GUPA-163555 format. One record per residue: residue number from 1; y, x, z of N, C-alpha, C in turn. Coordinates in steps of 0.2 Angstrom, whole numbers, plus 5000, padded with zeros to 4 digits. Each point is the difference from the previous one (the first is absolute). Layout:
residues N
(pt NUM (Y X Z) (Y X Z) (Y X Z));
...
This chain:
residues 331
(pt 1 (4890 5451 5872) (5001 4998 4993) (4996 5005 4996));
(pt 2 (4997 4997 4995) (4997 5003 4995) (5005 5006 4995));
(pt 3 (4998 5006 5000) (5004 5005 4996) (5000 4997 4993));
(pt 4 (5006 5003 4997) (5002 4998 4995) (4997 5004 4995));
(pt 5 (4997 4998 4993) (4997 5003 4996) (5001 5006 4996));
(pt 6 (4998 5007 5000) (5004 5004 4997) (5002 4998 4991));
(pt 7 (5005 5002 4999) (5002 4999 4994) (4997 5001 4995));
(pt 8 (4995 5006 5000) (4996 5001 4995) (4994 4995 4998));
(pt 9 (4997 4996 5006) (4997 4997 5001) (5002 4991 4999));
(pt 10 (5006 5000 5001) (5003 4995 5000) (5001 4998 4991));
(pt 11 (5004 5004 4997) (5001 5001 4993) (4997 5004 4995));
(pt 12 (4996 5004 5003) (4997 5004 4996) (5004 5005 4995));
(pt 13 (4997 5007 4999) (5005 5004 4998) (5003 5000 4993));
(pt 14 (4996 4996 4996) (5002 4998 4994) (5005 4996 4999));
(pt 15 (5001 4995 5005) (5007 4997 5001) (5004 5003 5001));
(pt 16 (5001 5004 5007) (5005 5005 5001) (5003 5005 4994));
(pt 17 (4995 5003 4998) (5003 5005 4994) (5004 4996 4995));
(pt 18 (4997 4995 4997) (5003 4996 4995) (5008 4996 5002));
(pt 19 (4999 4998 5008) (5007 4999 5002) (5003 5004 5001));
(pt 20 (5001 5007 5001) (5004 5005 4999) (5001 5002 4995));
(pt 21 (4996 5000 4994) (5001 5002 4994) (5006 4994 4996));
(pt 22 (4997 4995 5002) (5004 4993 4996) (5009 5000 5004));
(pt 23 (4999 5002 5007) (5006 5002 5002) (5005 5004 4997));
(pt 24 (4997 5007 4998) (5004 5005 4998) (5000 4999 4992));
(pt 25 (4998 4996 4996) (5000 4998 4995) (5006 4996 4998));
(pt 26 (4999 4994 5005) (5006 4995 5000) (5006 5003 5002));
(pt 27 (5000 5003 5004) (5007 5003 5003) (5002 5006 4995));
(pt 28 (4997 5004 4996) (5004 5004 4995) (5001 4995 4994));
(pt 29 (4996 4997 4999) (5002 4996 4993) (5006 4996 5002));
(pt 30 (5000 4998 5007) (5006 4995 5002) (5008 5004 4999));
(pt 31 (4998 5006 5003) (5006 5005 5000) (5001 5002 4992));
(pt 32 (4998 5002 4996) (5000 5001 4993) (5004 4993 4997));
(pt 33 (4996 4996 5000) (5003 4993 4997) (5005 4998 5002));
(pt 34 (5002 5001 5007) (5008 4996 5002) (5005 5006 5000));
(pt 35 (4998 5007 4997) (5006 5004 5000) (5001 5002 4992));
(pt 36 (4995 4997 4995) (5001 5002 4994) (4999 4995 4996));
(pt 37 (4996 4996 5001) (4999 4992 4996) (5005 4995 5002));
(pt 38 (4999 4999 5005) (5003 4994 5004) (5009 4999 4996));
(pt 39 (5002 5004 5000) (5009 5001 4999) (4999 4997 4991));
(pt 40 (4996 5002 4998) (5000 4996 4992) (4998 4994 4998));
(pt 41 (4994 4997 5005) (4998 4995 4999) (5005 4994 5005));
(pt 42 (5001 5003 5005) (5007 4995 5003) (5006 5000 4996));
(pt 43 (5001 5004 4995) (5007 4999 4995) (4997 4996 4994));
(pt 44 (4995 5000 4998) (4998 4998 4993) (4997 4994 5000));
(pt 45 (4996 4998 5007) (4997 4993 4999) (5003 4995 5004));
(pt 46 (5002 5003 5005) (5000 4996 5006) (5008 4996 5002));
(pt 47 (5004 5006 4996) (5007 4998 5000) (5001 4998 5008));
(pt 48 (5000 5005 5004) (5003 4999 5006) (4995 4999 5007));
(pt 49 (4995 4997 4997) (4995 4997 5005) (4994 5005 5002));
(pt 50 (5001 5003 5005) (4995 5005 5001) (4994 5001 4999));
(pt 51 (4997 5005 5000) (4993 5000 4999) (4995 4998 5005));
(pt 52 (5004 5002 5006) (4996 4998 5007) (5000 4991 5000));
(pt 53 (5006 4999 4996) (4998 4992 5002) (4995 4996 4994));
(pt 54 (5000 5003 4995) (4996 4998 4996) (4992 5001 5002));
(pt 55 (4998 5007 5004) (4995 5001 5002) (4997 4995 5006));
(pt 56 (5005 4999 5004) (4999 4995 5005) (4998 4994 4997));
(pt 57 (5003 4998 4996) (4999 4993 4996) (4992 5000 4998));
(pt 58 (5000 5006 4997) (4991 5000 4995) (4996 5001 5006));
(pt 59 (5000 5003 5005) (4997 5001 5006) (4997 4992 5003));
(pt 60 (5007 4998 5002) (4998 4992 5003) (4998 4996 4995));
(pt 61 (5000 5000 4994) (4998 4996 4994) (4992 5000 5001));
(pt 62 (4997 5008 4999) (4993 5002 4999) (4997 4998 5007));
(pt 63 (5003 5001 5005) (4998 4998 5008) (4997 4993 5000));
(pt 64 (5005 4997 4998) (5000 4992 5000) (4993 4998 4996));
(pt 65 (4996 5004 4994) (4993 4997 4999) (4993 5002 5005));
(pt 66 (5003 5005 5006) (4995 5002 5004) (5003 4998 5006));
(pt 67 (4995 4998 5005) (5002 5000 5007) (4999 5009 5003));
(pt 68 (5002 4999 5004) (5001 5006 5005) (4994 5005 5001));
(pt 69 (4995 4996 5003) (4992 5003 5001) (4997 5002 4992));
(pt 70 (5002 4996 4997) (4996 5002 4992) (5003 5005 4998));
(pt 71 (5006 5002 5000) (5004 5005 4997) (4998 5007 5004));
(pt 72 (5000 5000 5007) (4997 5005 5004) (4992 5003 4998));
(pt 73 (4997 4995 4999) (4994 5001 4999) (4998 5004 4993));
(pt 74 (5004 4997 4993) (4999 5006 4995) (5003 5005 5001));
(pt 75 (5005 4999 5005) (5004 5008 5000) (4995 5004 5003));
(pt 76 (4996 4998 5005) (4995 5004 5004) (4995 5002 4996));
(pt 77 (4998 4994 4996) (4993 5003 4995) (5003 5006 4993));
(pt 78 (5006 4999 5000) (5002 5005 4995) (5000 5007 5004));
(pt 79 (5004 4999 5006) (4999 5007 5003) (4995 5004 5001));
(pt 80 (4995 4996 5000) (4992 5002 5002) (4995 5002 4995));
(pt 81 (5004 4999 4994) (4998 5001 4994) (4998 5008 4998));
(pt 82 (4993 5001 4998) (5000 5009 4998) (5006 5002 4993));
(pt 83 (5000 4994 4995) (5002 5002 4995) (5009 4999 5000));
(pt 84 (5002 5000 5007) (5008 5000 5001) (5002 5007 4999));
(pt 85 (4996 5002 5005) (5001 5008 5000) (5002 5005 4997));
(pt 86 (4995 5000 4996) (5001 5005 4993) (5007 4997 4995));
(pt 87 (5001 4994 5000) (5006 4997 4995) (5006 5002 5005));
(pt 88 (5000 5000 5007) (5008 5002 5002) (5000 5007 5000));
(pt 89 (4995 5006 5002) (5001 5005 4999) (5002 5003 4992));
(pt 90 (4997 4995 4997) (5004 5003 4992) (5005 4997 5000));
(pt 91 (5003 4995 5003) (5007 4998 4999) (5005 5007 5002));
(pt 92 (4999 5003 5006) (5003 5004 5003) (5003 5006 4996));
(pt 93 (4997 5004 4995) (5003 5005 4996) (5005 4995 4993));
(pt 94 (4997 4994 5000) (5005 4997 4996) (5008 4997 5002));
(pt 95 (4999 4999 5006) (5006 5000 5005) (5003 5006 5001));
(pt 96 (4997 5005 4999) (5004 5006 5002) (5002 5003 4993));
(pt 97 (4998 4998 4996) (5003 5003 4994) (5005 4995 4998));
(pt 98 (5001 4993 5000) (5006 4996 5001) (5005 5002 5003));
(pt 99 (4999 5002 5008) (5007 5003 5002) (5001 5007 4998));
(pt 100 (4995 5003 4997) (5004 5008 4998) (5002 5000 4993));
(pt 101 (5000 4994 4995) (5002 4999 4994) (5006 4995 4999));
(pt 102 (5002 4998 5007) (5005 4995 4998) (5007 5003 5003));
(pt 103 (5006 4999 4998) (5006 5002 5002) (5004 4994 4999));
(pt 104 (5004 4998 5006) (5005 4995 4999) (5006 5003 5003));
(pt 105 (5005 4997 4997) (5007 5001 5002) (5003 4993 5002));
(pt 106 (5004 5000 5007) (5003 4993 5001) (5008 5003 4999));
(pt 107 (5003 4994 4994) (5008 5000 5001) (5002 4995 5002));
(pt 108 (5005 5003 5005) (5005 4996 5005) (5007 4999 4998));
(pt 109 (5002 4995 5000) (5008 4999 4995) (5004 5003 5008));
(pt 110 (5005 5003 5000) (5005 5002 5004) (5004 4994 5003));
(pt 111 (5001 5000 5008) (5004 4992 5001) (5006 5001 4997));
(pt 112 (5004 5003 4997) (5006 4999 4997) (5000 4997 4992));
(pt 113 (4992 5001 4998) (5001 4997 4992) (4995 4995 5002));
(pt 114 (5002 4994 4995) (4996 4994 4999) (4997 5000 4993));
(pt 115 (5002 5005 4996) (4997 5000 4994) (4998 5007 4998));
(pt 116 (4995 5004 4999) (4998 5005 4998) (4995 5001 4995));
(pt 117 (5000 5004 4996) (4997 5001 4995) (4997 5006 4998));
(pt 118 (4993 5002 5000) (4998 5007 4999) (4996 5000 4994));
(pt 119 (4998 5005 4997) (4994 5003 4996) (4995 5005 5005));
(pt 120 (4995 5000 5000) (4995 5003 5003) (4996 5003 4994));
(pt 121 (4999 5007 5000) (4996 5003 4995) (4995 5005 5004));
(pt 122 (4995 5002 4997) (4995 5004 5005) (4998 5007 4996));
(pt 123 (5004 5001 4993) (4999 5006 4995) (5004 5000 4995));
(pt 124 (5002 5005 4996) (5004 5000 4995) (4997 4995 4995));
(pt 125 (4993 4997 5000) (5000 4996 4993) (4997 4994 5002));
(pt 126 (5000 4998 5006) (5000 4994 5005) (5005 4996 4997));
(pt 127 (4998 4994 5000) (5005 4992 4999) (5003 4999 5005));
(pt 128 (5008 5001 5001) (5003 4997 5007) (4998 4992 5001));
(pt 129 (4998 5000 5005) (4999 4993 5005) (5006 4998 5003));
(pt 130 (5003 4995 4998) (5006 4997 5001) (5001 4997 5007));
(pt 131 (5004 5001 5006) (4998 4996 5005) (5007 4996 5003));
(pt 132 (5001 4995 5001) (5006 4997 5002) (4999 4997 5007));
(pt 133 (5004 5000 5004) (5002 4998 5006) (5005 4997 5001));
(pt 134 (5000 4995 5006) (5004 4995 4999) (5001 4998 5008));
(pt 135 (5006 4997 5001) (5001 4998 5007) (4994 4995 5003));
(pt 136 (4995 4996 4994) (4995 4996 5003) (4993 5005 5000));
(pt 137 (5001 5005 4998) (4993 5003 5000) (5003 5010 5000));
(pt 138 (5001 5000 5006) (5001 5007 5000) (4996 5006 5000));
(pt 139 (4994 4997 5000) (4994 5007 4999) (4995 4997 4995));
(pt 140 (4998 5005 4995) (4996 5000 4995) (4996 5008 5001));
(pt 141 (4994 4999 4996) (4995 5006 5000) (4998 5001 4993));
(pt 142 (4998 5007 4999) (4998 5003 4994) (4995 5003 5002));
(pt 143 (4993 4998 4997) (4994 5004 5002) (4997 5004 4993));
(pt 144 (4996 5005 5001) (4995 5004 4995) (4994 5000 5003));
(pt 145 (4995 4996 4996) (4993 4999 5002) (4995 5007 4996));
(pt 146 (4995 5002 5005) (4997 5003 4997) (5003 5006 4996));
(pt 147 (5003 5004 5002) (5004 5004 4999) (4998 5008 5003));
(pt 148 (4998 5004 4996) (4995 5005 5005) (5007 5008 5001));
(pt 149 (5003 4999 4995) (5007 5005 5000) (5005 4998 5005));
(pt 150 (5003 5006 5004) (5005 4997 5005) (5006 4996 4995));
(pt 151 (5003 4996 5003) (5006 4996 4998) (5006 5001 5002));
(pt 152 (5005 5002 4997) (5007 5000 5001) (5005 4996 4997));
(pt 153 (5002 4995 5002) (5004 4995 4996) (5008 5002 4998));
(pt 154 (5002 4998 4996) (5007 5000 4998) (5004 4995 5001));
(pt 155 (5005 4998 5003) (5003 4994 5002) (5007 5000 4998));
(pt 156 (5000 4995 4995) (5008 5002 4997) (5004 4993 5002));
(pt 157 (5004 5001 5003) (5005 4993 5003) (5004 4998 4994));
(pt 158 (4999 4994 4997) (5004 4998 4994) (5005 4996 5003));
(pt 159 (5000 4996 5006) (5006 4995 5002) (4998 5003 5008));
(pt 160 (5004 5000 5004) (5009 5001 4997) (4998 5008 4996));
(pt 161 (5006 5002 4998) (4999 5005 4996) (5004 5007 5005));
(pt 162 (5000 5004 4997) (5001 5005 5003) (4996 5006 5005));
(pt 163 (4993 5000 4999) (4996 5002 5004) (4994 5003 4995));
(pt 164 (5000 5006 5000) (4995 5007 4997) (4992 4996 5002));
(pt 165 (4996 5003 4995) (4994 4998 5001) (4996 5006 5005));
(pt 166 (4996 4996 5003) (4997 5003 5007) (4993 5000 4999));
(pt 167 (4997 5005 5002) (4992 5002 5000) (4996 4998 5006));
(pt 168 (4995 4997 4999) (4998 4996 5008) (4992 5004 4999));
(pt 169 (4998 5005 5002) (4992 5001 5001) (4997 4993 5004));
(pt 170 (4994 4999 4998) (4997 4994 5003) (4994 5003 5005));
(pt 171 (4997 4996 5003) (4994 5003 5004) (4994 4996 4997));
(pt 172 (4995 5003 5001) (4994 4996 4999) (4997 4995 5007));
(pt 173 (5001 4994 4997) (4997 4995 5005) (5005 4996 5003));
(pt 174 (5005 5005 5002) (5004 4998 5005) (5008 4999 4996));
(pt 175 (5001 4993 5001) (5006 4999 4995) (5007 5003 5004));
(pt 176 (5006 5003 4996) (5005 5002 5000) (5005 4996 5000));
(pt 177 (5006 4997 5003) (5005 4997 5000) (5007 5004 5000));
(pt 178 (5004 4997 4995) (5007 5003 4999) (5005 4994 4999));
(pt 179 (5006 5001 5002) (5004 4996 4999) (5005 5002 4995));
(pt 180 (5002 4994 4995) (5004 5001 4994) (5005 4996 5001));
(pt 181 (5006 5003 4997) (5001 5008 4999) (5000 5004 5005));
(pt 182 (4998 5006 4999) (4999 5006 5005) (5008 5002 5000));
(pt 183 (5003 4999 5007) (5007 5002 5001) (5001 5008 4999));
(pt 184 (4994 5004 5000) (5001 5007 4998) (4998 5002 4994));
(pt 185 (5000 4995 4995) (4999 5001 4993) (5006 4997 4996));
(pt 186 (5007 5000 5003) (5007 4998 4998) (5000 5005 4995));
(pt 187 (5003 4998 4993) (5001 5007 4994) (5006 4999 5002));
(pt 188 (5004 5008 5001) (5006 5002 4997) (5002 5000 4994));
(pt 189 (5005 4996 5000) (5002 4999 4993) (5009 5003 4999));
(pt 190 (4999 5003 4994) (5008 5005 4998) (5002 4997 4996));
(pt 191 (5006 4996 5002) (5002 4995 4993) (5009 5002 4999));
(pt 192 (5001 4998 4996) (5008 5001 4997) (5003 4994 4999));
(pt 193 (5005 4999 5002) (5003 4994 5000) (5009 5002 4997));
(pt 194 (5000 4996 4994) (5005 5000 4996) (5006 4996 5000));
(pt 195 (5006 5001 5001) (5006 4995 5002) (5005 5002 4995));
(pt 196 (5002 4993 4997) (5005 5001 4995) (5009 5000 5002));
(pt 197 (5002 5006 5000) (5005 5002 5003) (5007 5002 4995));
(pt 198 (5004 5003 5003) (5007 5001 4996) (5001 4995 4993));
(pt 199 (5000 5004 4994) (5002 4996 4994) (4997 4991 5000));
(pt 200 (4993 5001 5004) (4998 4994 4999) (4998 4994 5004));
(pt 201 (5008 5000 5005) (5002 4996 5004) (5000 4994 4995));
(pt 202 (5002 5001 4993) (5003 4993 4997) (4994 4997 4998));
(pt 203 (4993 5001 5003) (4993 4997 4998) (5000 4994 5006));
(pt 204 (5004 5000 5006) (4999 4997 5005) (5002 4994 4999));
(pt 205 (4997 4995 5001) (5001 4993 4999) (4996 4997 4994));
(pt 206 (4999 5003 4994) (4997 4999 4996) (4992 4996 5001));
(pt 207 (4999 4995 4998) (4992 4997 5000) (4996 5002 4996));
(pt 208 (5002 5002 4994) (4995 5003 4996) (5001 5008 5000));
(pt 209 (4994 5003 4999) (5000 5008 4998) (5004 5002 4994));
(pt 210 (5004 5006 4999) (5003 5001 4996) (4997 5005 4995));
(pt 211 (4997 4997 4995) (4994 5003 4996) (5005 5006 4996));
(pt 212 (5005 5001 4999) (5003 5007 4998) (4997 5007 5002));
(pt 213 (4997 4997 5007) (4999 5007 5004) (4992 5001 4999));
(pt 214 (4998 5006 5001) (4992 5000 5001) (4999 5006 5004));
(pt 215 (4996 4999 5005) (4999 5006 5004) (4992 5003 5000));
(pt 216 (5001 5007 4999) (4994 5004 4997) (4999 5004 5008));
(pt 217 (4994 5000 5001) (4996 5004 5005) (4995 5005 4998));
(pt 218 (5000 5007 5001) (4998 5006 4997) (4995 5000 5007));
(pt 219 (4994 4999 5001) (4995 5002 5004) (4998 5006 5000));
(pt 220 (4998 5004 5005) (4996 5008 4999) (4994 4999 4996));
(pt 221 (4998 5005 4996) (4995 4999 4997) (4998 4995 4994));
(pt 222 (5006 4995 4999) (4998 4996 4994) (5006 5001 4996));
(pt 223 (4998 5000 4993) (5005 5002 4995) (5004 4995 4997));
(pt 224 (4998 4994 5000) (5005 4994 4998) (5002 4998 5008));
(pt 225 (5007 4997 4998) (5002 4996 5007) (4997 4994 5001));
(pt 226 (5002 4997 5004) (5000 4992 5002) (5007 4997 4999));
(pt 227 (5001 4996 4996) (5005 4995 4998) (5002 4994 5003));
(pt 228 (5005 4999 5001) (5002 4993 5003) (5006 4999 4997));
(pt 229 (5000 4994 4996) (5006 4998 4996) (5002 4994 5005));
(pt 230 (5008 5001 5000) (5004 4995 5002) (5002 5002 5008));
(pt 231 (5006 4999 5004) (5001 5003 5005) (5005 4994 5003));
(pt 232 (4998 4999 5007) (5003 4996 5005) (5003 5005 5005));
(pt 233 (5005 4996 5005) (5003 5003 5005) (4993 5000 5007));
(pt 234 (4996 5002 4998) (4993 5000 5005) (4998 5006 5001));
(pt 235 (4996 5001 5006) (4996 5007 5001) (4994 5000 4996));
(pt 236 (4998 5007 4996) (4995 4998 4996) (4995 5005 5006));
(pt 237 (4994 4998 5001) (4994 5005 5003) (4995 5004 4996));
(pt 238 (4998 5005 5000) (4994 5002 4996) (4996 5006 5004));
(pt 239 (4995 5002 4999) (4997 5003 5004) (4992 4998 5002));
(pt 240 (4998 4995 4998) (4994 4996 5003) (4998 4995 4995));
(pt 241 (4994 4996 5002) (4998 4995 4995) (5006 4994 5002));
(pt 242 (4999 4994 4996) (5004 4995 5001) (4998 4997 5007));
(pt 243 (4994 4999 5002) (4996 4998 5006) (5002 5004 5006));
(pt 244 (5001 5006 4998) (5003 5003 5006) (5009 5002 5001));
(pt 245 (5003 4999 4995) (5006 5000 5000) (5004 4995 5003));
(pt 246 (4997 4994 4999) (5004 4993 5002) (4999 5001 5008));
(pt 247 (4995 5000 5005) (5000 5002 5006) (5004 5005 5003));
(pt 248 (5000 5005 4996) (5001 5005 5003) (5008 4999 5000));
(pt 249 (5003 4998 4994) (5009 4997 5000) (5002 4996 5006));
(pt 250 (4996 4996 5001) (5003 4997 5007) (4998 5004 5006));
(pt 251 (4995 5003 5001) (5000 5006 5006) (5006 5004 4998));
(pt 252 (5001 5001 4997) (5006 5006 4998) (5008 4996 5000));
(pt 253 (5001 4993 5000) (5007 4997 5000) (5004 5003 5005));
(pt 254 (4997 5001 5007) (5005 5001 5005) (5004 5007 5000));
(pt 255 (4996 5004 4994) (5003 5007 5000) (5006 5001 4994));
(pt 256 (5005 4998 5004) (5007 4998 4997) (5005 5006 5000));
(pt 257 (4998 5003 5005) (5006 5006 5003) (5002 5003 4994));
(pt 258 (4997 5005 4996) (5002 5003 4995) (5003 4996 4995));
(pt 259 (4998 4993 4998) (5005 4998 4996) (5007 4997 5002));
(pt 260 (5000 4997 5007) (5006 4999 5004) (5005 5007 4998));
(pt 261 (4997 5005 5004) (5004 5007 4999) (5002 5003 4992));
(pt 262 (4997 4997 4997) (5002 5001 4991) (5006 4997 4998));
(pt 263 (4999 4993 5002) (5006 4995 4997) (5006 5000 5006));
(pt 264 (4998 5004 5004) (5006 5002 5005) (5005 5005 4997));
(pt 265 (4995 5004 4998) (5003 5007 4997) (5004 4999 4994));
(pt 266 (4998 4994 4995) (5004 5000 4995) (5007 4995 5002));
(pt 267 (4999 4997 5004) (5005 4996 5001) (5002 4998 5007));
(pt 268 (5005 5004 5003) (5000 4999 5009) (5003 4994 5001));
(pt 269 (5002 4997 4996) (5004 4995 5004) (4996 4993 4999));
(pt 270 (4993 5001 4996) (4995 4995 5000) (4998 4997 5009));
(pt 271 (5001 4993 5000) (4997 4998 5005) (4993 5000 5001));
(pt 272 (4997 4999 5007) (4993 4999 5000) (4997 4994 4999));
(pt 273 (5004 4995 4998) (4997 4993 4997) (4999 5001 4994));
(pt 274 (5005 5004 4996) (4999 5002 4994) (4994 5005 4997));
(pt 275 (4999 5005 5005) (4993 5003 5001) (4994 4997 5000));
(pt 276 (5001 4996 5006) (4994 4995 5000) (4997 4996 4995));
(pt 277 (5006 4997 4995) (4998 4997 4995) (5000 5005 4994));
(pt 278 (5001 5005 4997) (4999 5005 4996) (4991 5001 5001));
(pt 279 (5000 5002 5007) (4991 5004 5000) (4997 4992 5000));
(pt 280 (5000 4994 5002) (4996 4994 4998) (5000 4998 4992));
(pt 281 (5004 5003 4999) (5000 4999 4992) (4995 5003 4996));
(pt 282 (4999 5007 5004) (4995 5005 4998) (4995 4999 5001));
(pt 283 (4998 4997 5005) (4994 5001 5005) (4996 4993 5000));
(pt 284 (5003 4994 5000) (4998 4995 5001) (4994 4997 4994));
(pt 285 (5003 5002 4996) (4995 4997 4994) (4998 5007 4997));
(pt 286 (4998 5004 5000) (4998 5007 4996) (4997 4999 4993));
(pt 287 (4999 5005 4997) (4996 5000 4993) (4996 5006 5002));
(pt 288 (4994 5001 4996) (4995 5004 5001) (4997 5002 4993));
(pt 289 (4999 5006 5000) (4997 5004 4994) (4993 5003 5004));
(pt 290 (4995 4998 4998) (4994 5003 5004) (4997 5006 4996));
(pt 291 (5000 5004 5002) (4998 5007 4998) (4994 5004 5005));
(pt 292 (4998 5005 4996) (4993 5005 5006) (5005 5001 5006));
(pt 293 (4996 5002 5004) (5002 5001 5008) (5004 5007 5000));
(pt 294 (5006 5000 5004) (5005 5007 4998) (4997 5003 5007));
(pt 295 (4999 5006 5001) (4999 5006 5005) (5006 5003 5001));
(pt 296 (5000 5003 5007) (5006 5004 5001) (5000 5007 4996));
(pt 297 (5006 5001 4998) (5000 5006 4995) (5003 4998 4993));
(pt 298 (4997 4995 5000) (5002 4996 4991) (5007 5000 4999));
(pt 299 (5001 5002 4994) (5007 5001 4998) (4999 4993 4994));
(pt 300 (5007 4994 5001) (4998 4993 4995) (5007 5002 4994));
(pt 301 (4999 5000 4995) (5006 4999 4997) (5002 4993 4997));
(pt 302 (5006 4997 5002) (5002 4993 4998) (5005 5001 4995));
(pt 303 (4999 4996 4994) (5006 5000 4996) (5002 4993 4999));
(pt 304 (5007 4998 5000) (5002 4994 4998) (5005 5000 4993));
(pt 305 (4998 4997 4996) (5003 4998 4993) (5003 4993 5001));
(pt 306 (5007 5003 4998) (5004 4992 5000) (5007 5001 4995));
(pt 307 (5004 4997 5000) (5005 4998 4996) (5005 5006 5000));
(pt 308 (5000 5004 5006) (5004 5006 4999) (4995 5006 4999));
(pt 309 (4996 5000 5000) (4995 5005 4996) (4994 5003 5006));
(pt 310 (4998 5004 5000) (4994 5001 5006) (5002 5005 5004));
(pt 311 (4998 4997 5006) (4999 5005 5007) (4993 5001 5003));
(pt 312 (4999 5005 5002) (4996 5003 5004) (4999 5004 5006));
(pt 313 (4995 4999 5005) (5001 5003 5005) (4991 5001 5003));
(pt 314 (5000 5005 5003) (4993 5003 5003) (4999 4999 5008));
(pt 315 (4995 4995 5002) (5000 4998 5005) (4994 5004 5003));
(pt 316 (5001 5004 5005) (4995 5004 5005) (4996 4997 5004));
(pt 317 (4994 4998 5000) (4997 4997 5005) (4998 5004 5007));
(pt 318 (5003 4997 5005) (5001 5004 5005) (4997 4996 5007));
(pt 319 (5002 4993 5000) (4998 4997 5004) (4995 4993 4999));
(pt 320 (5000 4996 5003) (4996 4994 4999) (5005 4995 4996));
(pt 321 (5006 5000 5001) (5005 4996 4997) (5005 5006 4998));
(pt 322 (5001 4999 4992) (5007 5005 4997) (5004 4996 4997));
(pt 323 (5005 5000 5001) (5006 4995 4999) (5004 5003 4993));
(pt 324 (5001 4997 4996) (5004 5003 4994) (5004 4996 4997));
(pt 325 (5006 5002 4996) (5004 4995 4999) (5002 5001 4992));
(pt 326 (5000 4995 4997) (4999 5001 4992) (5010 4999 4998));
(pt 327 (5000 5003 4995) (5007 5001 4998) (5002 4996 4993));
(pt 328 (5005 4997 4999) (5000 4997 4993) (5003 5004 4994));
(pt 329 (5001 5006 5002) (5004 5005 4997) (4999 5006 4999));
(pt 330 (5001 5003 4995) (4997 5008 4998) (5004 5004 5005));
(pt 331 (4997 5004 5003) (5005 5005 5005) (5004 5005 4994));
């Protein structure tokens, strides 16, 4: 059998060099495109149709204009071209710069959450980039192109609430993926829960608040109190923003031991059924006073102005839930 021709004699050095350079350029370009550009194009243009599907269709359409032999001849002629070598070499530093100046963050919604909204910023003065994830679109990407300085992004979870902002350092050319919300970023809240008691039992059963009462909350570091006109036989939560108070009140709904013991201390003959009914009146549909977040050690003064005069008390914030009971008469 005749010996096969050496590759250099069969193809030529120029052909092999160009083939190797083209493979390197194509591979590096494909990696960069697939990691940093494809997620944005897929989301914005194709509405769920993958880039691979579009590319396959385009190649098939283009190939329909040529037969395979003709296409092979065109490719071989291109690979033997002396002009192709410097062009491919010139592309290598361009691709390297693209990799070194591109930062991408993949945001994936946690398994327990169908609706996640976050704001992503890359610096103090940068405009937030809102990202919304859903059950149908569990992952999205945020990219920074042609950025020469190191990038650390700040991820602020808007929904669900109750999570602190986290800082995520990004890597050059290599995407970073995080799950949002981050279970390690759960924000501790220190709330006050006010319950009307004692002489204020007269409010129980009213459909409308008694506007003769005014609740004033004096927070540390603030000269003027926060006022709430009207009082119902419902608990009042404060110590965080409204978006945080609502879910926290649901989380704290089972914490009723102190409330039950207080009612039992007032009336030893009260039945468990009556206790459950009173606790339900307090906690099933509570009210909220949005305030700056409280911290352990804070002292909050609460005043209640009513027909019988003004009563006041000081609540020491020592736990994540601090119960206090409003009185309707002056001591």
